[in-house]
N, C-alpha and C positions, 0 to 999 in steps of 0.2 A: 378724392382728396380725403385725407385723414388728419385730424388734429389730435395731438397727444398732450395731456397736461399731467405732470407728475406732482405728487404731494407726499408729505410724510417725513421729509428730511428734518434734520436738526442736530443738536449737540447731545452726545451720550457718552457716558464713561465706558472705558474698556470693560468688556464682559457683558455689556448691556445689549438691548435689542431695539430694533426699529422695524416698522413695516412701511414700505413705500407702496404707493398706489399710482397707477397711471390710467387715467380716464381717456377713452377714445371717442371721438365723434364718428358719426356715420352709421349706416345700417349693416355694413358688411364686416363687422369686427371679426366674426368667426372665419373669415377668409384669410386672416392674417396670422402668420407666425409672429410672435412677439419676443422681444429681447430686452435685456438690461445691459447697459455698458456703464463704465465709469472713467473719469479722467481726473487724476490728481495733478496738482500744480507742477508744471515742468515736465510732465510725462504725457505720453500718447494715450489716446482713448483705448481702453481695453475691455474685452468681453467679460461679462459676469455670468449671465445665464440666459437661456432661451427656452421657449415652450411652444409646442406645436399648436395648430389652429384648434384642435379638439381638446387640448390639455393633457392628452394621454402620454405625450413624450416630453421629456425635459433633458437639458444638457447644461452642465456647469463647468466653469473654469476650475482648475485644481485648487486655486487659492481660496475659493469659497465653498467648495464641495463639503457637505456635512454640516455647514453652518448656515447657509442661505437656502431658502426654498422659494421657487417661482411657482405661481399659480395664476389661474384666470377664471373669470366669471363672464361667460359670453352673454348672459342675460343682462348683465350690468355694463357691458363694454369696458371691462376693467381688468388690468393685469396687476399682480401684486409681487412684491419681493419682501419676504420675511427674512430679516437679518438678525441672527443670534450670535452670541459669543463674539461680539464685535471687537476688532483690534484697531489700534491707531493707524495701521497701514491700510485700513479700509476707508480712511478719510479721502473723500473725492466728491466731485459733482457726479451724480448718478443720472443717466439718461435712459429713457424708455424709447424703444424703436419698434416700428412695424414693417413687416415684410409681406408683400402680397404673395402668399405661398401656402398651399394646403398639402404639401408632401410630407415625407417622413425624414428627410435628410436635414438634420439640424447642424448648423455650423457656427463658427466663431467670427466670421468676417463681417465687419461693419459695413462693407461695401454692398452686401446683399440686401440691406435694409432701405426701404423707400421713404419712410417718414420718421421724424425725430421730434421728441419733446424738447422743452427749453432747459430741462435739468433741475435737479434739486440737490442742495448741499447736504452732505452727511459729514459730520465732524466727530471723531472718536478721540476723547482725551485719555491720556495715560494716567 
């Protein structure tokens, strides 16, 4: 069982930055591929970014590539999402997710993930 707790959301102006954190419980954090997803009001949950168990591989959605950076610190059981050049369309609840997988095939499907956090709100004003 893994529990995930996100933090770092808030209100920011367009062009600004935020860093989200996701703290995971348990001793086997390094066995998990981690991902970030988001859900805007009235829309389906969408993939944002994912990172392999070692941190050596990352994959981003086209909408955030070049602006967002996912990283992890296995010693701290934490995954991060650095968000720069934020746009109003980035407004959503952001969710952290964990997938028990140590391979190299990173994908976008939310169905592959085993555990989810409660989400943190990010609001970007224009």
